[in-house]
N, C-alpha and C positions, 0 to 999 in steps of 0.2 A: 621705550617705558607705554603702559598700556592705559586707556582710558579711564576711566569707571564706568563707560556702557561695553567697550572691550570686558574686560574686568568680570564684570556680569555674564559676559554670554558667556566667559571661560567655565566660571563657575557653574552656570546652568549646567555645560555642557559635563562638565566634569561629575558634575549629581548626577545627572541624566546615563552616565556612562558607570556609577557606578549602580546604580538601582538597576540596569540589566541587568548588571554581571552578577548581581547580587539574585536575582532571580532566576537567572539559569543557573545557578549553584546549588538554590532551594531544588530547580525540578529534577536536576540531576539528582542529589539526595534523597528525594523521596522517589524517583525513580528506583534506585537501589533499593532502596526499604521496600520496596513493594515488592522487587523481584526477589527477595529475599524472605520477605512472606509466603509467597509462592513457591519457592525452593521447601520452605521446612513446612509447609501446611501438605504437599506432596509425596515429602519423605517420611511424615507421619503417617499420611496413609496408606504406602509402602505397606510399611513396619506393620501397623494394623489387617493389612490384609495378608502380610507373611506368619502374624499371631491367629489369624483365621484359619489359615492352611493349615497350621500345627493340629488344631483342635481335630482337625478333620480327619489329617493324613499322620499325625503324631511324630513328626518331624519337620524340621523348618524346610523349607526348600534349600537344596543343595548348589551350589557354584561358587565357582573364585574367579573373582578381578572383573563380577557383571557390570558395566554401567548402564546407569540406570537413564543415562539423559536420550537412549534411542528405543524406540518405540517395541513394547515388547507384551507378553502375555502371561501371567502367572495362573494357573490351572492347577487341576489333581497331577498333572501329569507333569511339573517344576513349570520351568521356563520354554511353557508348550503350545499349540492349541488343545481344548477339550473342553469337556461338558460343563465344568464349574469353573467361572471367570472368576478368581479371586482379588484380579488388578489385569487392568488395561489401560496401557497407555504411554507415557513415558512420564519423566522428571523434568523439566525446564532449569534450564540454568548453563549457562557459559564455561563453567568449572563442573570437574568430573564429578560424578555421585557414583561411589563404587561399592556394589552388594557383594558380601565373601557371609560366605554359611561353608558347615560341613556337617550339618541336618542337626546336630545339635544347641548352637546359635549363632546369632548371627551378626551382623556388623554393616554399617551404610555407614561411609566416609563421605564428605562432602565440606567443601569450602563457603561460609558466604561470602556477600563482598563487603561487610562490614560485621565487628562488632554492639553486642546491645547488652553492653553495662546493666542499664536499666531492666532486661528482663533477664539477665541470669544467665548471659550468652556473652562470657567477656574475653571470647576471640574468635578469628574467624573458622576456625579448623574445629569440626564438629562430628560426632559419630554418636550414631543413633542405633543402640547394642540391643540385646534381649529383653524382651520384657518392657517396649517402646522406652527406653532409656535414653534419653540426650543428655551430653556431654558435651561442650565445650571450654577445650583450655590449649595454650602453647606448646606445650611440651608434652610428647608422651606418656612421662610417668602421671601429670596431672589425669592424663585421660583414664588411664589404668588406676587410679584412686588408691596407687602406693606412693 
């Protein structure tokens, strides 16, 4: 049987452990949210660059399964160095960020760390498509709007 002082100490240790664990979990959640915000921001920046490219070149930059996490340059020559740079860099993400385009439209597929239902992003799986339209849905039918 524990004395009253031992019980108080035990309760103190339990409460301290709970507080530390809660703080750690909140920090991990904040880090995941920050990473999602950075990914969304960079995907939108690249989508805007693709739209600017189309205004100048009259088609979207062609490419199939280009992973935008790797450093790249989007110029008037497509995904190659050139005089006019529309986008330079990479999209930071632990998960694939894939660009596809046949020149008439494009999609950028990526996965967030968590869903954001309050921001109308009910799923982690997202697609940014032509005209910077963002859709996050669990299955392909919802993404295509059918």
